[in-house]
Backbone as JSON Lines, residues from 0, in Angstrom:
{"i":0,"aa":"M","n":[108.12,103.99,77.47],"ca":[107.68,105.43,78.08],"c":[107.91,106.07,76.86]}
{"i":1,"aa":"A","n":[106.72,107.19,76.81],"ca":[106.89,108.04,75.58],"c":[107.56,109.21,75.94]}
{"i":2,"aa":"Q","n":[108.34,109.63,74.76],"ca":[108.98,110.79,74.95],"c":[108.45,112.02,74.07]}
{"i":3,"aa":"L","n":[108.72,112.99,74.9],"ca":[108.19,114.57,74.39],"c":[109.57,115.01,73.22]}
{"i":4,"aa":"F","n":[109.05,115.13,72.0],"ca":[110.32,115.69,71.08],"c":[109.96,117.32,71.13]}
{"i":5,"aa":"L","n":[111.02,117.84,71.15],"ca":[111.08,119.48,71.38],"c":[112.06,120.13,70.13]}
{"i":6,"aa":"P","n":[111.66,120.92,69.49],"ca":[112.62,121.68,68.84],"c":[113.96,121.86,69.53]}
{"i":7,"aa":"P","n":[115.38,121.66,68.61],"ca":[116.55,121.57,69.48],"c":[116.88,122.81,70.2]}
{"i":8,"aa":"R","n":[116.19,124.08,69.85],"ca":[116.48,125.08,70.45],"c":[115.81,125.0,72.27]}
{"i":9,"aa":"V","n":[114.7,124.71,72.0],"ca":[113.91,124.49,73.09],"c":[114.52,123.32,74.25]}
{"i":10,"aa":"A","n":[114.78,122.27,73.61],"ca":[115.65,121.27,74.33],"c":[117.05,121.66,75.03]}
{"i":11,"aa":"R","n":[117.77,122.47,73.95],"ca":[119.02,122.94,74.69],"c":[118.5,123.76,75.9]}
{"i":12,"aa":"E","n":[117.69,124.84,75.71],"ca":[117.4,125.64,77.05],"c":[117.03,124.74,78.09]}
{"i":13,"aa":"L","n":[115.8,124.21,77.9],"ca":[115.46,122.97,79.0],"c":[116.31,122.36,79.7]}
{"i":14,"aa":"A","n":[117.38,121.77,78.72],"ca":[118.47,121.13,79.46],"c":[119.51,122.13,80.25]}
{"i":15,"aa":"Q","n":[119.56,123.6,79.67],"ca":[120.4,124.22,80.47],"c":[119.71,124.64,81.69]}
{"i":16,"aa":"R","n":[118.3,124.93,81.7],"ca":[117.65,125.43,82.67],"c":[117.53,124.25,83.84]}
{"i":17,"aa":"T","n":[117.74,122.96,83.49],"ca":[117.94,121.9,84.6],"c":[119.04,121.87,85.01]}
{"i":18,"aa":"L","n":[120.14,121.84,84.09],"ca":[121.59,122.11,84.92],"c":[121.81,123.07,85.71]}
{"i":19,"aa":"S","n":[121.33,124.32,85.56],"ca":[121.27,125.26,86.1],"c":[120.55,124.96,87.5]}
{"i":20,"aa":"Y","n":[119.32,124.43,87.63],"ca":[118.74,124.2,88.76],"c":[119.59,123.27,89.63]}
{"i":21,"aa":"R","n":[119.88,122.3,89.17],"ca":[120.63,121.01,90.04],"c":[122.05,121.84,90.69]}
{"i":22,"aa":"A","n":[122.51,122.89,89.63],"ca":[123.53,123.56,90.6],"c":[123.14,124.13,91.75]}
{"i":23,"aa":"D","n":[122.23,125.01,91.29],"ca":[121.64,125.64,92.75],"c":[120.82,125.11,93.63]}
{"i":24,"aa":"V","n":[120.73,123.72,93.76],"ca":[120.22,122.55,94.7],"c":[121.36,122.28,95.35]}
{"i":25,"aa":"M","n":[122.36,121.97,94.59],"ca":[123.86,121.59,95.14],"c":[124.46,122.47,95.87]}
{"i":26,"aa":"A","n":[124.22,123.59,95.36],"ca":[124.77,124.89,96.12],"c":[123.92,124.98,97.6]}
{"i":27,"aa":"S","n":[123.04,124.63,97.95],"ca":[122.11,124.8,99.12],"c":[122.24,123.91,99.89]}
{"i":28,"aa":"I","n":[122.69,122.78,99.63],"ca":[123.11,121.75,100.46],"c":[124.31,121.72,101.26]}
{"i":29,"aa":"D","n":[124.07,121.48,102.82],"ca":[125.02,121.52,103.58],"c":[126.03,120.37,103.76]}
{"i":30,"aa":"L","n":[127.01,120.34,103.21],"ca":[127.83,118.84,103.2],"c":[128.33,118.63,104.45]}
{"i":31,"aa":"E","n":[128.49,119.24,105.48],"ca":[128.82,118.84,106.95],"c":[127.69,118.16,107.66]}
{"i":32,"aa":"G","n":[127.83,116.81,107.71],"ca":[126.72,116.16,108.58],"c":[127.1,115.18,109.64]}
{"i":33,"aa":"S","n":[126.21,115.22,110.74],"ca":[126.37,114.15,111.61],"c":[126.69,112.85,111.11]}
{"i":34,"aa":"R","n":[127.22,111.84,112.13],"ca":[127.45,110.37,111.96],"c":[126.04,109.78,111.81]}
{"i":35,"aa":"H","n":[124.97,110.17,112.53],"ca":[123.84,109.97,112.35],"c":[123.05,110.05,111.11]}
{"i":36,"aa":"L","n":[123.04,111.43,110.82],"ca":[122.72,111.88,109.24],"c":[123.44,110.91,108.13]}
{"i":37,"aa":"L","n":[124.65,110.99,108.38],"ca":[125.31,109.75,107.23],"c":[124.79,108.18,107.06]}
{"i":38,"aa":"E","n":[124.49,107.8,108.37],"ca":[124.1,106.49,108.53],"c":[122.76,106.49,107.99]}
{"i":39,"aa":"L","n":[121.89,107.41,108.12],"ca":[120.26,107.65,107.86],"c":[120.32,107.61,106.41]}
{"i":40,"aa":"A","n":[121.28,108.41,106.04],"ca":[121.11,108.7,104.27],"c":[121.62,107.31,103.55]}
{"i":41,"aa":"M","n":[122.61,106.67,104.31],"ca":[122.92,105.36,103.43],"c":[121.9,104.41,103.58]}
{"i":42,"aa":"A","n":[121.18,104.46,104.38],"ca":[119.89,103.5,104.84],"c":[118.83,103.73,103.64]}
{"i":43,"aa":"V","n":[118.56,105.31,103.68],"ca":[117.91,105.69,102.8],"c":[118.22,105.3,101.1]}
{"i":44,"aa":"Q","n":[119.59,105.38,101.17],"ca":[120.05,105.12,99.63],"c":[119.76,103.43,99.12]}
{"i":45,"aa":"R","n":[120.18,102.64,100.6],"ca":[119.76,101.34,100.11],"c":[118.1,101.11,99.84]}
{"i":46,"aa":"V","n":[117.17,101.7,100.35],"ca":[115.72,101.86,100.1],"c":[115.39,101.99,98.57]}
{"i":47,"aa":"N","n":[116.1,103.45,98.31],"ca":[115.8,103.63,96.72],"c":[117.2,104.48,96.5]}
{"i":48,"aa":"R","n":[117.97,104.03,95.45],"ca":[118.97,104.7,95.03],"c":[118.97,106.0,94.32]}
{"i":49,"aa":"H","n":[117.73,106.39,94.07],"ca":[117.54,107.64,93.58],"c":[117.38,108.71,94.73]}
{"i":50,"aa":"L","n":[117.46,108.37,95.84],"ca":[117.03,109.53,97.04],"c":[118.09,109.52,97.79]}
{"i":51,"aa":"L","n":[118.24,111.01,98.14],"ca":[119.31,111.74,98.98],"c":[118.81,112.25,100.03]}
{"i":52,"aa":"L","n":[119.18,112.12,101.34],"ca":[118.56,112.55,102.44],"c":[119.8,113.67,102.87]}
{"i":53,"aa":"V","n":[119.23,115.1,103.03],"ca":[120.49,116.26,102.88],"c":[119.85,117.44,103.81]}
{"i":54,"aa":"R","n":[120.89,118.12,104.11],"ca":[120.09,119.42,105.13],"c":[120.8,120.44,104.59]}
{"i":55,"aa":"A","n":[119.66,121.21,104.44],"ca":[119.84,122.74,103.63],"c":[120.82,123.67,104.33]}
{"i":56,"aa":"R","n":[121.45,124.33,103.91],"ca":[122.56,125.41,104.53],"c":[121.54,126.55,104.92]}
{"i":57,"aa":"D","n":[121.88,127.41,106.01],"ca":[120.93,128.59,106.41],"c":[120.82,129.47,105.15]}
{"i":58,"aa":"Q","n":[121.6,129.49,104.48],"ca":[121.4,130.4,103.21],"c":[121.26,129.51,101.95]}
{"i":59,"aa":"V","n":[120.13,129.5,101.51],"ca":[119.85,128.78,100.12],"c":[119.6,129.74,99.02]}
{"i":60,"aa":"V","n":[119.91,129.21,97.82],"ca":[120.03,129.83,96.72],"c":[118.31,130.18,96.38]}
{"i":61,"aa":"L","n":[118.18,131.72,96.01],"ca":[117.05,131.89,95.82],"c":[116.14,131.43,94.42]}
{"i":62,"aa":"G","n":[114.92,130.82,94.45],"ca":[114.5,129.99,93.37],"c":[114.8,128.59,94.13]}
{"i":63,"aa":"V","n":[115.27,127.99,94.7],"ca":[115.21,126.52,95.32],"c":[114.29,126.27,96.28]}
{"i":64,"aa":"P","n":[113.1,125.42,96.22],"ca":[112.45,125.08,97.25],"c":[112.75,124.57,98.38]}
{"i":65,"aa":"M","n":[113.43,125.03,98.81],"ca":[114.34,124.5,100.24],"c":[114.0,125.19,101.3]}
{"i":66,"aa":"K","n":[113.53,124.69,102.63],"ca":[113.69,125.44,103.93],"c":[115.19,125.62,104.57]}
{"i":67,"aa":"P","n":[115.46,126.83,104.62],"ca":[117.03,126.92,105.28],"c":[117.06,126.09,106.54]}
{"i":68,"aa":"G","n":[117.96,125.22,106.84],"ca":[118.29,124.69,108.02],"c":[117.67,123.39,108.11]}
{"i":69,"aa":"Y","n":[116.72,122.81,107.54],"ca":[115.79,121.91,107.32],"c":[116.48,120.66,106.43]}
{"i":70,"aa":"Y","n":[115.93,119.25,106.65],"ca":[116.46,118.25,106.31],"c":[115.07,117.89,105.22]}
{"i":71,"aa":"H","n":[116.02,117.81,104.17],"ca":[115.05,117.25,103.0],"c":[115.49,115.83,102.06]}
{"i":72,"aa":"L","n":[114.8,115.48,101.4],"ca":[114.64,114.13,100.37],"c":[114.77,114.66,99.13]}
{"i":73,"aa":"L","n":[115.74,114.52,98.54],"ca":[115.9,114.63,97.2],"c":[115.69,113.45,96.23]}
{"i":74,"aa":"E","n":[114.95,113.67,95.35],"ca":[114.91,112.65,94.08],"c":[115.7,112.81,93.11]}
{"i":75,"aa":"D","n":[116.74,112.42,92.88],"ca":[117.72,112.57,91.84],"c":[117.81,111.41,90.62]}
{"i":76,"aa":"K","n":[117.26,111.69,89.5],"ca":[117.34,110.36,88.56],"c":[118.64,110.39,87.97]}
{"i":77,"aa":"G","n":[119.01,111.51,87.81],"ca":[120.4,111.65,87.45],"c":[120.43,111.58,85.59]}
{"i":78,"aa":"S","n":[121.09,110.92,85.04],"ca":[121.32,110.78,83.63],"c":[120.26,109.77,82.96]}
{"i":79,"aa":"E","n":[119.46,109.48,83.87],"ca":[118.38,108.23,83.5],"c":[117.19,109.4,83.28]}
{"i":80,"aa":"S","n":[116.96,110.49,83.16],"ca":[115.93,111.34,83.1],"c":[116.33,112.76,83.09]}
{"i":81,"aa":"S","n":[115.63,113.48,82.03],"ca":[116.08,114.87,81.99],"c":[115.06,115.58,83.25]}
{"i":82,"aa":"A","n":[114.37,114.94,84.05],"ca":[113.45,115.62,85.16],"c":[114.38,116.42,85.96]}
{"i":83,"aa":"P","n":[113.87,117.44,86.58],"ca":[114.98,118.39,87.45],"c":[114.65,117.59,88.91]}
{"i":84,"aa":"I","n":[115.52,117.81,90.03],"ca":[115.38,117.03,91.1],"c":[114.02,117.62,91.8]}
{"i":85,"aa":"S","n":[113.85,116.49,92.63],"ca":[112.49,116.57,93.13],"c":[112.88,116.9,94.69]}
{"i":86,"aa":"I","n":[112.15,117.78,95.54],"ca":[112.44,118.0,96.66],"c":[111.45,117.99,97.69]}
{"i":87,"aa":"T","n":[111.59,117.33,98.95],"ca":[110.62,117.1,99.88],"c":[111.01,117.48,100.98]}
{"i":88,"aa":"V","n":[110.52,118.27,101.88],"ca":[110.91,118.88,103.2],"c":[110.31,117.78,104.03]}
{"i":89,"aa":"I","n":[111.45,117.71,105.0],"ca":[110.9,116.73,106.45],"c":[110.88,117.73,107.37]}
{"i":90,"aa":"E","n":[109.6,117.8,107.77],"ca":[109.18,118.84,108.92],"c":[108.16,118.17,109.74]}
{"i":91,"aa":"G","n":[107.73,118.64,110.72],"ca":[106.72,118.46,111.74],"c":[105.29,118.51,111.26]}
{"i":92,"aa":"P","n":[104.23,117.97,111.82],"ca":[102.78,118.1,111.42],"c":[102.43,119.76,111.32]}
{"i":93,"aa":"N","n":[103.17,120.55,111.98],"ca":[103.04,122.12,111.93],"c":[103.85,122.91,111.27]}
{"i":94,"aa":"G","n":[104.79,122.09,110.53],"ca":[105.51,122.95,109.84],"c":[107.12,123.23,110.52]}
{"i":95,"aa":"E","n":[107.06,122.31,111.72],"ca":[108.02,122.98,112.81],"c":[109.27,121.86,112.28]}
{"i":96,"aa":"F","n":[110.53,122.28,112.55],"ca":[111.93,121.34,112.45],"c":[111.87,120.57,113.16]}
{"i":97,"aa":"V","n":[112.26,119.41,112.35],"ca":[112.36,118.24,113.13],"c":[113.59,117.13,112.55]}
{"i":98,"aa":"E","n":[114.32,116.47,113.28],"ca":[115.34,115.71,113.04],"c":[115.09,114.43,112.43]}
{"i":99,"aa":"P","n":[115.55,113.93,111.41],"ca":[115.15,112.81,110.7],"c":[115.43,111.53,111.73]}
{"i":100,"aa":"T","n":[114.34,110.48,111.65],"ca":[114.53,109.71,112.27],"c":[114.36,108.3,111.29]}
{"i":101,"aa":"S","n":[114.17,107.08,111.81],"ca":[113.79,105.85,110.99],"c":[112.57,105.91,110.48]}
{"i":102,"aa":"R","n":[111.81,106.8,110.95],"ca":[110.34,106.83,110.53],"c":[110.41,107.31,108.78]}
{"i":103,"aa":"V","n":[111.56,107.96,108.68],"ca":[111.54,108.75,107.07],"c":[111.92,107.31,106.31]}
{"i":104,"aa":"L","n":[112.44,106.48,106.86],"ca":[112.76,105.33,106.17],"c":[111.5,104.62,105.9]}
{"i":105,"aa":"E","n":[110.74,104.36,107.04],"ca":[109.0,103.62,107.05],"c":[108.41,104.34,105.91]}
{"i":106,"aa":"K","n":[108.19,105.76,106.11],"ca":[107.53,106.11,105.04],"c":[108.01,106.05,103.32]}
{"i":107,"aa":"I","n":[109.21,106.02,103.4],"ca":[109.79,105.54,102.12],"c":[109.53,104.11,101.88]}
{"i":108,"aa":"A","n":[109.52,103.32,102.68],"ca":[108.87,102.04,102.11],"c":[107.72,101.72,102.15]}
{"i":109,"aa":"A","n":[106.96,102.39,102.81],"ca":[105.38,102.62,102.68],"c":[105.12,103.25,101.07]}
{"i":110,"aa":"G","n":[105.68,104.07,100.82],"ca":[105.84,104.45,99.41],"c":[106.29,103.79,98.13]}
{"i":111,"aa":"N","n":[106.89,102.56,98.54],"ca":[107.35,102.06,97.41],"c":[106.33,101.07,96.59]}
{"i":112,"aa":"A","n":[106.06,101.3,95.62],"ca":[104.93,100.81,94.72],"c":[105.46,99.31,94.12]}
{"i":113,"aa":"K","n":[106.76,98.9,94.5],"ca":[107.33,97.94,93.78],"c":[107.01,96.62,95.02]}
{"i":114,"aa":"E","n":[106.85,96.87,96.21],"ca":[106.65,95.98,97.24],"c":[105.35,95.31,97.44]}
{"i":115,"aa":"R","n":[105.28,94.17,97.4],"ca":[104.05,93.09,97.21],"c":[102.97,93.73,98.74]}
{"i":116,"aa":"R","n":[103.79,93.72,99.8],"ca":[103.36,94.01,100.77],"c":[102.45,95.52,100.8]}
{"i":117,"aa":"N","n":[102.81,96.45,100.26],"ca":[102.29,97.54,99.95],"c":[100.96,97.41,99.08]}
{"i":118,"aa":"W","n":[101.28,97.2,97.95],"ca":[99.85,96.42,96.68],"c":[98.81,95.69,97.7]}
{"i":119,"aa":"E","n":[99.22,94.83,98.63],"ca":[98.1,94.12,99.49],"c":[97.48,95.29,100.33]}
{"i":120,"aa":"R","n":[98.27,95.99,100.97],"ca":[97.84,97.11,101.76],"c":[96.79,98.25,101.04]}
{"i":121,"aa":"W","n":[97.31,98.62,99.79],"ca":[96.41,99.33,98.88],"c":[95.15,98.69,98.76]}
{"i":122,"aa":"E","n":[95.19,97.54,98.14],"ca":[93.9,96.64,97.8],"c":[93.13,96.52,99.28]}
{"i":123,"aa":"E","n":[93.82,96.55,100.3],"ca":[92.86,96.15,101.65],"c":[92.2,97.48,101.86]}
{"i":124,"aa":"I","n":[92.77,98.72,101.45],"ca":[92.22,99.84,101.59],"c":[91.0,100.11,101.06]}
{"i":125,"aa":"K","n":[91.44,99.9,99.21],"ca":[90.18,99.75,98.51],"c":[89.13,99.13,98.74]}
{"i":126,"aa":"R","n":[89.18,97.74,99.37],"ca":[88.03,96.98,99.68],"c":[87.28,97.67,100.94]}
{"i":127,"aa":"G","n":[87.6,98.06,101.52],"ca":[87.21,98.6,102.99],"c":[86.8,100.02,102.55]}
{"i":128,"aa":"E","n":[87.05,100.79,101.46],"ca":[86.2,101.64,101.07],"c":[85.04,101.56,100.1]}
{"i":129,"aa":"K","n":[85.22,100.41,99.41],"ca":[84.23,99.8,98.55],"c":[83.11,99.29,99.58]}
{"i":130,"aa":"A","n":[83.39,98.66,100.74],"ca":[82.54,98.14,101.24],"c":[81.61,99.36,102.35]}
{"i":131,"aa":"A","n":[82.5,100.36,102.55],"ca":[81.81,101.6,103.25],"c":[80.99,102.17,102.47]}
{"i":132,"aa":"N","n":[80.99,102.43,101.06],"ca":[80.45,102.91,99.96],"c":[79.4,102.03,99.97]}
{"i":133,"aa":"D","n":[79.33,100.99,99.71],"ca":[78.19,100.15,99.53],"c":[77.36,99.91,100.77]}
{"i":134,"aa":"R","n":[78.12,100.33,101.95],"ca":[77.0,100.24,103.21],"c":[76.21,101.91,103.05]}
{"i":135,"aa":"E","n":[77.1,102.66,102.63],"ca":[76.35,104.14,102.64],"c":[75.14,104.09,101.66]}
{"i":136,"aa":"Q","n":[75.36,103.36,100.44],"ca":[74.4,102.98,99.45],"c":[73.27,102.59,99.76]}
{"i":137,"aa":"A","n":[73.25,101.58,100.59],"ca":[72.22,100.45,101.36],"c":[71.54,101.57,102.29]}
{"i":138,"aa":"N","n":[72.04,102.23,103.08],"ca":[71.36,103.32,103.84],"c":[70.64,104.26,103.18]}
{"i":139,"aa":"N","n":[71.27,104.59,102.14],"ca":[70.77,105.75,101.45],"c":[69.35,105.17,100.72]}
{"i":140,"aa":"N","n":[69.29,103.99,100.39],"ca":[68.23,103.11,99.59],"c":[67.44,103.13,100.44]}
{"i":141,"aa":"E","n":[67.68,102.38,101.84],"ca":[66.73,102.44,102.68],"c":[65.92,103.65,103.26]}
{"i":142,"aa":"E","n":[66.63,104.96,103.49],"ca":[65.92,105.95,103.59],"c":[65.04,106.33,102.77]}
{"i":143,"aa":"R","n":[65.42,106.37,101.57],"ca":[64.54,106.83,100.41],"c":[63.48,105.85,100.44]}
{"i":144,"aa":"R","n":[63.12,104.31,100.44],"ca":[62.24,103.77,100.57],"c":[61.16,104.08,101.96]}
{"i":145,"aa":"D","n":[61.79,104.43,103.06],"ca":[61.13,104.56,104.27],"c":[60.47,105.78,103.85]}
{"i":146,"aa":"H","n":[60.99,107.25,103.12],"ca":[60.62,108.12,103.16],"c":[59.3,108.04,102.02]}
{"i":147,"aa":"L","n":[59.49,107.32,100.61],"ca":[58.31,107.02,99.9],"c":[57.34,106.39,100.58]}
{"i":148,"aa":"R","n":[57.63,105.46,101.59],"ca":[56.63,104.49,102.27],"c":[55.81,105.61,102.97]}
{"i":149,"aa":"E","n":[56.12,106.59,103.49],"ca":[55.49,107.62,104.31],"c":[54.73,108.27,103.44]}
{"i":150,"aa":"L","n":[55.15,108.84,102.16],"ca":[54.51,109.48,101.4],"c":[53.35,108.77,100.91]}
{"i":151,"aa":"V","n":[53.54,107.49,100.38],"ca":[52.1,106.6,100.25],"c":[51.31,106.67,101.14]}
{"i":152,"aa":"N","n":[51.8,106.16,102.34],"ca":[50.78,106.41,103.58],"c":[49.95,107.72,103.68]}
{"i":153,"aa":"A","n":[50.64,109.0,103.32],"ca":[50.25,109.99,103.75],"c":[49.05,110.27,102.83]}
{"i":154,"aa":"Y","n":[49.26,109.84,101.64],"ca":[48.22,110.14,100.4],"c":[47.03,109.2,100.26]}
{"i":155,"aa":"T","n":[47.42,108.0,100.75],"ca":[46.62,106.93,100.43],"c":[45.42,106.78,101.76]}
{"i":156,"aa":"R","n":[46.02,106.88,103.14],"ca":[45.11,106.6,104.32],"c":[44.23,107.98,104.59]}
{"i":157,"aa":"T","n":[43.33,107.34,105.27],"ca":[42.29,108.71,105.6],"c":[42.7,109.19,106.89]}
{"i":158,"aa":"S","n":[42.59,110.36,106.97],"ca":[43.05,111.13,108.16],"c":[41.87,112.2,108.44]}
{"i":159,"aa":"V","n":[41.96,112.72,109.85],"ca":[40.96,113.44,110.01],"c":[42.06,115.02,110.6]}
{"i":160,"aa":"S","n":[41.51,116.29,109.88],"ca":[42.16,117.32,110.25],"c":[41.89,117.77,111.37]}
{"i":161,"aa":"M","n":[42.49,118.26,112.04],"ca":[42.75,118.78,113.68],"c":[42.81,120.32,113.5]}
{"i":162,"aa":"H","n":[41.69,121.05,113.71],"ca":[41.96,122.4,113.69],"c":[41.47,122.85,115.02]}
{"i":163,"aa":"G","n":[41.93,124.29,115.21],"ca":[41.42,125.23,116.61],"c":[39.97,124.83,116.82]}
{"i":164,"aa":"D","n":[39.12,125.08,115.84],"ca":[37.72,125.04,116.25],"c":[37.05,123.87,116.58]}
{"i":165,"aa":"W","n":[37.61,122.83,116.36],"ca":[37.22,121.37,116.63],"c":[37.98,120.42,117.64]}
{"i":166,"aa":"T","n":[37.79,120.16,118.69],"ca":[38.65,119.07,119.36],"c":[37.84,117.96,119.8]}
{"i":167,"aa":"Q","n":[39.03,117.18,120.03],"ca":[38.56,115.75,120.69],"c":[38.93,115.7,122.07]}
{"i":168,"aa":"N","n":[37.84,115.42,123.08],"ca":[38.04,115.1,124.29],"c":[38.42,113.81,124.61]}
{"i":169,"aa":"S","n":[39.69,113.31,125.22],"ca":[39.77,112.06,125.23],"c":[39.6,111.11,126.64]}
{"i":170,"aa":"Q","n":[39.01,112.57,127.64],"ca":[38.85,112.08,129.34],"c":[37.49,111.59,129.38]}
{"i":171,"aa":"P","n":[37.49,110.59,129.94],"ca":[36.22,109.69,130.27],"c":[35.13,110.86,130.91]}
{"i":172,"aa":"N","n":[33.96,110.71,130.72],"ca":[32.53,111.52,130.84],"c":[32.94,111.94,132.4]}
{"i":173,"aa":"G","n":[33.22,111.06,133.66],"ca":[33.36,111.13,134.8],"c":[34.27,112.11,135.11]}
{"i":174,"aa":"N","n":[35.31,112.18,134.61],"ca":[36.64,112.99,134.7],"c":[36.12,114.61,134.11]}
{"i":175,"aa":"R","n":[35.47,114.54,132.94],"ca":[35.24,115.6,132.27],"c":[34.24,116.39,133.42]}
{"i":176,"aa":"A","n":[33.32,115.81,133.89],"ca":[32.22,116.48,134.93],"c":[33.12,116.9,135.65]}
{"i":177,"aa":"R","n":[34.11,116.3,136.58],"ca":[34.94,116.53,137.69],"c":[35.68,117.89,137.41]}
{"i":178,"aa":"G","n":[36.07,117.95,136.11],"ca":[36.94,119.12,135.61],"c":[36.13,120.4,135.56]}
{"i":179,"aa":"E","n":[34.85,119.73,135.03],"ca":[33.92,121.2,134.53],"c":[33.41,121.69,136.16]}
{"i":180,"aa":"R","n":[33.07,120.94,137.04],"ca":[32.59,121.18,138.6],"c":[34.01,121.86,138.89]}
{"i":181,"aa":"R","n":[35.15,121.74,138.91],"ca":[36.52,122.54,139.55],"c":[36.18,123.99,138.85]}
{"i":182,"aa":"K","n":[36.07,123.81,137.42],"ca":[35.94,125.37,136.91],"c":[34.89,126.33,137.19]}
{"i":183,"aa":"K","n":[33.65,125.39,137.54],"ca":[32.71,126.32,138.04],"c":[33.03,126.81,139.58]}
{"i":184,"aa":"R","n":[33.62,125.85,140.27],"ca":[33.8,126.49,141.67],"c":[34.58,127.59,141.72]}
{"i":185,"aa":"R","n":[35.95,127.65,140.76],"ca":[36.77,128.51,140.85],"c":[36.2,130.13,140.51]}
{"i":186,"aa":"K","n":[35.12,130.02,139.62],"ca":[34.49,131.42,139.06],"c":[33.83,131.76,140.69]}
């Protein structure tokens, strides 16, 4: 993995900011948890040891991207990385408060790139997308061919222009005669 080399002063400042941010995040966490939350947090740790399931306090430190009172997933690489803690809010589809359930574990497992079943699922999605793109391309090509065929036919086949000063009557002579007689009678 490539490493970014920084001047010593910048590296110290970055490390200080990261530690300050980490302290602010930890100060915003509510350490009082229910038994259900503790069990779920331990299950999350078994799936990925860098993840923490926590609940934010009602008052969070200014600048920390946490919703007060909501549950969050924290990804903390700790001493393995100089990256700051990554925070994901657990909320409903419209941003409403929700209690964490085993669905959190399912989402974490679905996003785990190390598992073979996820790679197979992603490959299946890619194959489906490629097939849909191929079908769309075939439809576009067919539409283009039809349009070109119509253009060639329009330019190469003989046609008669129909204007208002010239009409063609498709009625047989007998019907035309009756129609003309009716018009005469009405007058």
